[in-house]
C-alpha positions as CSV (number, residue, x, y, z in Angstrom):
1,K,18.7,49.2,-26.3
2,Q,16.7,49.9,-28.9
3,W,16.9,46.4,-30.3
4,Y,16.1,45.1,-26.7
5,Q,13.0,47.2,-26.6
6,R,11.5,46.1,-30.3
7,R,12.4,42.4,-29.4
8,V,10.3,42.6,-25.8
9,R,7.5,44.6,-27.5
10,G,7.4,41.7,-30.4
11,T,7.9,44.0,-33.4
12,M,11.2,42.7,-34.0
13,T,11.4,39.3,-35.8
14,A,14.1,36.4,-35.7
15,S,14.0,36.5,-39.7
16,P,11.8,37.9,-42.4
17,E,10.2,34.6,-43.5
18,D,9.4,34.2,-39.7
19,S,6.4,36.9,-40.0
20,E,3.9,34.6,-38.3
21,E,2.4,36.1,-35.4
22,V,3.4,34.7,-32.1
23,P,0.6,34.4,-29.7
24,R,1.3,36.6,-26.6
25,K,0.3,35.6,-23.0
26,R,-2.8,37.2,-21.5
27,L,-2.3,39.7,-18.6
28,K,-3.7,38.8,-15.5
29,F,-3.7,41.4,-12.7
30,R,-4.2,39.7,-9.6
31,C,-3.0,42.0,-7.1
32,Y,-1.9,44.9,-8.8
33,K,-4.8,47.6,-9.8
34,P,-3.8,49.2,-12.9
35,H,-4.0,53.1,-13.4
36,D,-4.4,52.8,-17.2
37,E,-8.1,52.4,-18.3
38,H,-7.2,50.1,-21.0
39,L,-5.8,47.5,-18.4
40,Q,-8.8,47.9,-15.9
41,G,-10.9,44.8,-18.1
42,K,-7.8,42.3,-17.5
43,K,-7.9,42.7,-13.6
44,L,-9.0,39.7,-11.9
45,E,-11.9,39.8,-9.2
46,Q,-10.3,39.6,-5.8
47,A,-10.6,36.0,-4.1
48,E,-12.3,35.6,-1.1
49,A,-10.2,34.0,1.8
50,T,-11.4,31.1,3.5
51,S,-10.8,30.6,7.2
52,I,-8.5,27.8,8.3
53,E,-10.9,26.7,10.7
54,D,-13.7,26.0,8.2
55,T,-11.3,24.2,6.0
56,V,-10.1,21.9,9.0
57,T,-13.6,21.3,9.9
58,N,-14.6,20.2,6.5
59,I,-11.6,17.9,6.2
60,L,-12.3,16.3,9.8
61,D,-16.2,15.8,8.9
62,Q,-15.0,14.1,5.8
63,A,-12.5,11.8,7.8
64,K,-15.5,11.0,10.0
65,G,-17.7,9.5,7.3
66,P,-19.4,6.2,7.7
67,G,-16.6,4.2,5.9
68,N,-13.8,5.6,8.4
69,S,-13.8,3.3,11.5
70,T,-11.9,4.8,14.5
71,D,-11.2,1.4,15.9
72,I,-7.4,0.9,15.5
73,D,-5.9,-2.8,15.9
74,L,-2.9,-2.7,18.6
75,N,-1.5,-5.4,16.6
76,T,-0.7,-3.2,13.5
77,L,0.4,-0.2,15.6
78,A,3.1,-2.3,17.8
79,P,6.4,-2.7,16.1
80,R,7.2,-6.2,15.0
81,K,10.1,-8.1,16.5
82,A,13.3,-8.3,14.3
83,N,13.0,-11.9,13.4
84,W,9.2,-11.9,12.2
85,D,10.1,-12.3,8.6
86,L,12.2,-15.3,9.5
87,K,9.3,-16.9,11.7
88,R,7.0,-16.1,8.2
89,D,9.2,-17.9,6.0
90,V,10.0,-21.0,8.0
91,E,6.4,-21.3,9.2
92,K,5.3,-23.2,5.6
93,K,8.4,-25.6,6.1
94,L,7.3,-26.2,9.8
95,A,3.8,-27.2,8.7
96,K,5.3,-29.7,6.2
97,L,7.8,-31.2,8.6
98,E,4.7,-31.5,11.2
99,K,2.5,-33.6,8.6
100,R,5.6,-36.0,7.9
101,T,6.2,-36.5,11.7
102,K,2.4,-37.2,12.5
103,R,2.5,-39.9,9.6
104,A,5.8,-41.4,10.9
105,M,4.6,-41.5,14.3
106,A,1.3,-43.0,13.5
107,E,3.3,-45.5,11.1
108,L,5.5,-46.5,14.1
109,I,2.1,-47.2,16.6
110,R,1.1,-49.3,13.8
111,E,4.0,-51.5,13.5
112,K,4.4,-51.7,17.4
113,L,0.6,-52.8,17.6
114,K,1.3,-55.2,14.7
115,A,4.2,-56.9,16.5
116,E,2.2,-57.1,19.7
117,K,-0.6,-58.8,17.6
118,D,1.6,-61.1,16.2
119,L,3.2,-61.9,19.8
120,V,-0.1,-62.6,21.2
121,A,-1.2,-64.6,18.2
122,G,2.2,-66.4,18.6
123,S,1.7,-67.2,22.3
124,N,-1.7,-68.4,21.6
125,T,-0.5,-71.0,19.2
126,E,2.4,-72.1,21.6
127,Q,-0.2,-72.6,24.3
128,E,-2.5,-74.6,21.8
129,M,0.4,-76.8,21.1
130,D,1.0,-77.3,24.5
131,D,-2.4,-78.1,25.3
132,S,-2.2,-80.7,22.6
133,D,0.9,-82.5,24.0
């Protein structure tokens, strides 16, 4: 028991070479009022309790500042459909296919117009040949 008391007080060291002073923790009395005159100086001042209403009103005032908007977009609040990510990934590929489809349709129309011109030109030459006979 005496060994423990000396160890707690800090008078006992682990070894004779280890005679350096170990910095002790400073006592702080927050809620306890010491009766000893020597400990009266280590007593902390009583902290003032702020009301919850004041804290909440301060937080709400900061939230209503100029940078915060109260308008909420309903699209961001609504839950997304289960396949929204699939649609997003396929959208790029569909855009490429749409371009290719338009090019192919334009080329088919050109070929059809060219064939009609050739047909009209061919019929004109036949009429000229028949007229010359």
